[in-house]
C-alpha positions in Angstrom: 30.1 38.1 -101.7 30.2 39.7 -98.3 33.2 39.5 -96.0 31.4 38.1 -93.0 33.5 35.7 -90.9 32.2 32.7 -89.0 33.7 32.6 -85.6 32.1 29.6 -84.1 29.4 27.1 -84.8 27.4 27.1 -81.6 24.1 27.7 -83.3 24.8 24.8 -85.6 25.7 22.5 -82.7 22.6 23.7 -80.8 20.4 22.9 -83.8 21.9 19.5 -84.1 21.2 18.8 -80.4 17.6 19.9 -80.9 17.2 17.5 -83.9 18.6 14.6 -81.8 16.1 15.4 -79.0 13.2 15.5 -81.6 14.4 12.2 -83.2 14.5 10.5 -79.8 11.0 11.7 -79.1 9.8 10.3 -82.5 11.6 7.0 -81.9 9.7 6.7 -78.6 6.4 7.1 -80.3 7.0 4.7 -83.3 4.3 2.1 -84.0 6.6 -0.9 -84.3 3.8 -3.2 -85.6 3.0 -0.7 -88.3 6.6 -0.5 -89.3 6.9 -4.3 -89.4 3.8 -4.5 -91.5 5.1 -1.9 -93.9 8.4 -3.6 -94.4 6.6 -7.0 -95.0 4.2 -5.4 -97.6 7.2 -3.8 -99.4 9.0 -7.1 -99.5 5.8 -8.9 -100.7 4.7 -6.3 -103.3 5.3 -6.6 -107.0 6.0 -2.9 -107.5 6.2 -0.1 -105.0 4.7 3.3 -105.9 5.1 6.4 -103.9 3.2 9.7 -104.0 3.1 13.0 -102.2 2.7 16.7 -102.9 5.1 19.6 -102.2 7.8 18.7 -99.7 6.2 15.3 -99.1 6.5 14.7 -102.8 10.2 15.4 -102.6 10.5 13.0 -99.7 8.6 10.4 -101.7 10.9 10.8 -104.7 14.0 10.4 -102.5 12.4 7.3 -100.9 11.7 5.8 -104.3 15.3 6.3 -105.3 16.5 4.5 -102.2 14.1 1.6 -102.9 15.5 1.4 -106.4 19.0 1.4 -105.0 18.0 -1.6 -102.9 16.7 -3.5 -106.0 13.0 -2.8 -105.7 10.9 -1.8 -108.7 9.9 1.6 -107.4 7.9 4.4 -109.2 6.7 7.9 -108.4 3.0 8.4 -109.1 2.5 11.1 -111.8 5.8 10.6 -113.6 5.5 10.0 -117.4 7.2 6.6 -117.2 5.2 5.2 -114.2 3.2 2.1 -115.1 -0.4 1.5 -113.9 -0.9 0.3 -110.4 -2.1 -3.3 -110.1 -3.7 -5.2 -107.2 -0.4 -6.9 -106.2 1.4 -3.5 -105.9 2.1 -1.4 -102.8 1.4 2.3 -102.8 2.9 4.6 -100.2 1.3 7.9 -99.7 3.2 10.6 -97.9 1.3 13.6 -96.5 2.4 15.8 -93.6 -1.0 17.1 -93.0 -2.8 13.9 -93.9 -5.4 16.1 -95.7 -3.8 16.8 -99.1 -6.9 16.3 -101.4 -5.0 15.0 -104.4 -3.2 12.4 -102.3 -6.4 11.4 -100.5 -8.3 11.1 -103.8 -5.5 9.0 -105.3 -5.6 6.8 -102.2 -9.3 6.1 -102.8 -8.4 5.0 -106.4 -5.6 2.7 -105.0 -8.1 1.1 -102.7 -10.6 0.6 -105.5 -7.8 -1.2 -107.5 -7.2 -3.5 -104.6 -3.6 -2.5 -104.0 -2.1 -2.1 -100.5 -2.1 1.5 -99.4 0.3 2.7 -96.7 0.1 6.3 -95.5 2.9 8.1 -93.8 1.7 11.3 -92.0 2.2 13.4 -88.9 -1.5 13.8 -88.4 -4.0 10.9 -88.4 -7.4 11.9 -89.6 -10.5 10.8 -91.5 -8.6 10.8 -94.9 -6.0 8.4 -93.4 -8.5 5.6 -92.6 -8.4 4.5 -96.2 -5.0 3.0 -95.6 -4.3 -0.5 -94.5 -1.2 0.7 -92.7 -0.8 4.1 -91.1 2.5 5.4 -90.0 
């Protein structure tokens, strides 16, 4: 261990203020109708499946855990104990780029099954149009 001392936390405070500014910006751009539709579909769905790759996959897993804590039947696509998706289920795809090929390909399969597909992305593009709801 080195003996560096921390004298103040101005950089941490500045970072937190920057995060708050960014969050306020995002809040101002939220599509409230899409959020309402997403919540409604989650409430109506039989099972909730989440999927994502890389960091988005980690976010998806954390979201599935929160859904389970709330009493929903939630699963992560690709895990060994995950059941097959059925038409009455909801699948939430998370992709920062909106272009992750594996997630886009799985989204097409979800649509073929007849399940509800919700995509959460920071970039809306041609792969996102497969979704019934786009956040």
